[in-house]
C-alpha positions as CSV (number, residue, x, y, z in Angstrom):
1,M,-37.8,57.4,90.9
2,T,-38.5,53.8,89.8
3,S,-38.1,52.5,93.3
4,N,-40.7,54.9,94.5
5,L,-43.0,53.8,91.6
6,M,-42.4,50.3,92.7
7,A,-43.4,51.0,96.2
8,Q,-46.6,52.7,94.9
9,L,-47.4,49.7,92.8
10,D,-46.8,47.4,95.7
11,A,-49.0,49.4,97.8
12,T,-51.8,49.6,95.3
13,Y,-51.7,45.9,94.6
14,A,-51.2,44.8,98.3
15,S,-55.0,45.1,98.9
16,V,-56.0,43.1,95.8
17,A,-56.2,39.3,96.2
18,E,-53.1,37.8,94.7
19,S,-53.9,36.2,91.4
20,P,-51.7,34.9,88.4
21,E,-52.6,38.2,86.7
22,T,-51.4,40.6,89.5
23,P,-47.7,40.5,88.7
24,K,-48.4,40.9,85.0
25,T,-50.8,43.9,85.7
26,K,-48.1,45.5,87.8
27,F,-45.4,45.0,85.1
28,L,-47.7,46.4,82.5
29,T,-48.4,49.5,84.8
30,L,-44.7,50.0,85.2
31,S,-44.0,49.7,81.4
32,E,-46.7,52.4,80.8
33,H,-45.3,54.6,83.5
34,L,-41.9,54.4,81.9
35,S,-43.4,55.0,78.3
36,R,-41.8,51.8,77.2
37,E,-43.2,48.6,75.6
38,A,-43.1,45.5,77.6
39,P,-40.5,43.7,75.5
40,E,-38.2,46.8,75.7
41,V,-38.5,46.7,79.6
42,C,-37.6,43.1,79.5
43,R,-34.5,43.7,77.3
44,I,-33.4,46.5,79.7
45,L,-33.8,44.2,82.8
46,A,-32.1,41.3,81.2
47,R,-29.1,43.5,80.3
48,L,-28.9,44.8,83.8
49,E,-29.1,41.5,85.3
50,A,-26.4,40.1,82.9
51,E,-24.1,42.7,84.1
52,R,-24.4,41.7,87.7
53,R,-21.9,39.1,88.8
54,E,-24.1,37.8,91.7
55,S,-27.2,37.6,89.4
56,D,-29.1,34.3,89.2
57,I,-28.9,34.6,85.4
58,Q,-25.0,34.3,85.4
59,P,-24.9,30.4,85.1
60,F,-27.2,30.7,82.1
61,L,-25.2,33.6,80.5
62,E,-21.9,31.7,81.0
63,E,-23.3,28.6,79.4
64,L,-24.7,30.6,76.5
65,Q,-21.3,32.3,76.0
66,R,-19.5,29.0,76.0
67,I,-21.8,27.5,73.4
68,L,-21.6,30.6,71.2
69,L,-17.6,30.4,71.4
70,Q,-17.7,26.7,70.5
71,W,-20.2,27.5,67.6
72,R,-17.9,30.2,66.2
73,E,-14.8,27.8,66.2
């Protein structure tokens, strides 16, 4: 469902001249379609990325966990 929506959004915005606002507009359209607020979609995406071991966010997540463990001690 969501991948089909993303393909539709990509097709819709492919003809639009790429501007700094285009990704933001696509994201807001996705949020509206999912009936979610933008911050909620960001939290969901961050949670999903944090679960993937091969994610680009892993070094940040590991460092954050290390710092939190030190702080708790």
